[in-house]
C-alpha positions in Angstrom: 228.6 157.8 119.0 227.1 158.7 122.4 226.8 162.4 121.5 225.3 161.5 118.2 222.7 159.4 120.0 221.8 162.4 122.3 221.6 164.7 119.3 219.1 162.3 117.7 217.0 162.2 120.9 217.0 166.1 121.2 216.2 166.4 117.5 213.1 164.2 117.7 210.1 166.4 118.5 206.9 165.1 119.9 204.2 166.0 117.4 201.4 166.0 120.0 203.4 168.5 122.2 203.9 170.7 119.1 200.1 170.7 118.5 199.5 171.5 122.2 201.9 174.4 122.1 199.8 176.0 119.2 196.6 174.9 120.9 194.4 175.5 117.8 191.9 173.3 116.0 194.1 173.4 112.9 197.1 172.2 114.8 195.3 169.3 116.3 193.7 168.4 112.9 197.1 168.4 111.3 198.5 166.2 114.0 195.7 163.7 113.4 196.2 163.7 109.7 199.9 163.1 110.0 199.7 160.7 113.0 196.3 158.9 112.9 197.5 156.0 115.1 199.4 158.1 117.7 198.8 157.2 121.3 197.4 160.7 121.8 195.1 160.6 118.8 192.0 160.2 121.0 193.1 163.1 123.3 193.6 165.3 120.2 190.0 164.6 119.1 188.8 165.7 122.6 190.9 168.8 122.3 189.3 169.7 119.0 185.8 169.1 120.3 186.4 171.3 123.3 187.9 174.1 121.1 184.9 174.1 118.8 182.5 174.2 121.7 184.5 177.0 123.4 184.4 178.9 120.1 180.6 178.6 120.0 180.3 179.8 123.6 182.5 182.8 122.9 180.7 183.8 119.7 177.2 183.0 121.0 175.8 182.6 117.5 173.5 179.9 116.1 176.0 179.3 113.3 178.8 178.5 115.7 176.6 176.2 117.8 175.2 174.5 114.6 178.8 173.8 113.5 179.5 171.9 116.8 176.1 170.1 116.8 176.5 169.0 113.2 180.0 167.7 113.7 179.2 165.8 116.8 175.6 164.6 116.0 176.7 161.0 116.7 177.3 162.0 120.3 173.9 163.3 121.2 173.9 161.7 124.7 177.3 163.2 125.7 177.4 165.9 128.3 179.0 168.4 125.9 176.3 167.8 123.2 173.4 168.1 125.7 174.9 171.3 127.1 175.5 172.8 123.6 171.9 171.9 122.5 170.5 173.7 125.6 172.7 176.7 125.1 171.6 177.0 121.5 168.0 176.7 122.5 168.5 179.6 125.0 169.8 181.8 122.2 166.8 181.0 120.1 164.5 181.6 123.1 166.0 185.0 123.8 165.6 186.0 120.2 162.0 184.7 120.2 161.2 186.8 123.2 162.8 189.9 121.7 160.5 189.5 118.6 157.6 188.8 120.9 155.2 187.9 118.0 152.8 185.1 117.3 154.9 183.9 114.4 158.1 183.9 116.5 156.6 181.8 119.3 155.0 179.4 116.8 158.4 178.8 115.2 160.0 178.2 118.6 157.2 175.7 119.5 157.5 173.9 116.2 161.3 173.5 116.5 161.3 172.4 120.1 158.0 170.9 121.0 159.4 167.3 121.0 161.9 168.3 123.8 159.2 168.8 126.5 161.3 171.7 127.7 159.4 174.1 130.0 160.2 177.0 127.6 157.9 175.4 125.1 155.0 175.7 127.5 156.0 179.2 128.3 156.1 180.0 124.5 152.5 178.7 124.2 151.4 181.0 126.9 153.3 184.0 125.5 151.9 183.2 122.0 148.3 183.7 123.3 149.3 187.0 124.9 151.1 188.1 121.6 147.9 187.4 119.7 146.1 190.1 121.6 149.0 192.4 122.6 148.4 194.8 119.6 145.0 195.5 121.1 146.4 196.2 124.6 147.9 199.7 124.1 150.8 200.7 126.4 151.5 204.4 126.2 154.9 206.0 126.6 156.7 204.9 129.8 157.7 207.7 132.1 160.5 207.2 134.6 161.5 209.2 137.7 164.1 208.7 140.4 162.4 208.2 143.7 162.8 207.3 147.4 161.7 203.7 147.4 160.9 203.8 151.2 158.6 206.8 150.9 157.1 206.5 147.4 153.8 204.6 146.8 153.2 202.1 144.1 149.6 202.0 145.4 148.9 205.5 144.2 151.9 205.9 141.8 153.2 208.9 143.8 156.8 209.9 144.5 157.8 211.1 147.9 160.9 211.4 150.1 164.4 212.8 149.5 166.7 209.8 149.2 166.8 209.0 145.4 167.7 205.3 145.7 165.3 203.9 143.1 163.1 204.4 140.1 159.4 204.6 139.4 158.0 203.7 136.0 154.6 204.9 135.0 152.3 204.5 132.0 148.7 204.0 131.0 147.3 200.8 129.5 144.1 200.6 127.4 142.1 197.5 126.7 141.1 197.6 123.0 140.4 193.9 122.8 136.8 192.7 122.4 136.7 191.0 125.9 137.0 192.1 129.5 140.3 191.1 131.2 140.5 189.4 134.6 144.3 189.3 134.9 147.2 190.9 133.1 150.8 190.8 134.1 153.9 192.5 132.6 157.6 192.0 132.6 160.0 195.0 132.8 163.1 194.6 130.7 166.1 196.8 131.5 168.1 197.6 128.4 171.6 198.5 127.5 172.6 201.1 124.9 172.1 198.6 122.1 168.7 197.5 123.2 169.8 194.2 124.7 168.2 193.0 127.9 170.4 193.3 130.9 167.9 192.2 133.5 164.2 191.6 133.8 161.6 192.0 136.6 158.4 190.1 136.8 156.6 189.8 140.1 153.4 190.6 142.0 154.3 194.3 141.6 154.5 194.2 137.8 150.8 193.1 137.5 148.7 195.5 135.6 145.3 193.9 136.4 144.8 191.5 139.3 144.6 191.2 143.0 147.7 191.3 145.2 148.7 187.8 146.0 147.1 186.8 149.3 146.1 190.5 149.9 143.0 191.0 147.8 141.7 193.6 150.3 144.9 195.7 149.8 144.8 195.7 146.0 144.8 199.3 144.5 141.7 200.3 142.6 143.7 200.7 139.4 144.5 197.0 139.5 141.0 195.7 140.3 139.4 193.6 137.7 137.6 193.4 135.4 139.5 195.5 133.0 136.6 196.3 130.7 136.6 196.9 127.0 137.8 200.4 126.3 139.0 201.1 129.8 142.3 202.9 130.5 144.3 202.1 133.7 147.4 203.6 135.2 150.3 201.2 135.9 153.4 201.9 137.9 156.4 199.9 139.2 158.9 201.0 141.8 162.3 199.3 142.2 165.7 200.0 143.7 167.3 197.1 141.9 168.6 198.1 138.5 171.7 197.0 136.5 174.8 199.1 137.0 175.2 199.6 133.2 171.5 200.2 132.5 170.9 202.8 129.8 167.8 204.2 131.5 165.7 202.5 128.9 163.0 199.9 129.6 160.7 197.7 127.5 157.4 196.3 128.8 156.4 192.8 127.7 153.0 191.4 128.4 153.3 187.9 130.0 150.1 186.7 131.4 146.6 187.3 130.0 143.4 185.8 131.4 140.0 187.0 130.0 136.8 187.0 132.1 135.1 183.5 132.1 138.3 181.8 130.8 
């Protein structure tokens, strides 16, 4: 009788432990279907939510995030939901910047204006730039390995022998119908698939505009106004590039201020 009792104990499996061993959404869902009042039912639901969110984070697709946000829309104040909403918004924001068009920024603003997120304000600024970007012509970007300590971004000239950085050079023409007071660019470093690995936007990526706090030292090529029909040289020198960079860059216009704005 005693051995029969032990056999019964060993033969009884714990359904929650079985689901844990499999560790899949399907396993936990099956556990809940078969054991809705089990003491670990709440924990199983948490496991399912975490797995769905993990799946979205691994896939990094709108569809995967939408699946999570739709399923848990009643938990909008939870830490997981807030994080997932923000992560989805970032995916949309990156795609919007990649398109870099008036329509793309307008769609982003419409979808997220109620959030008061700072990216909405940025989208409004970029939308203005995108409206005129087709009339600000950026020619083919030339690149050259340079010695960053000897080369000059003031004159866009390479010098020295230690090739520890890159200089990017192009020409920009103002074909808008107004003189420009300030124009700044962002340099995107791309991988082989055209995806952005890193981006630079600082005082040295400005196309037109005085050096911050050093107006007297501003190169002539950067001095405003950038008159209608004018062509200006632009260059940027950096020693900070991603290790898996494809040697391809994309220039995005960020800030545009016309004279008398």
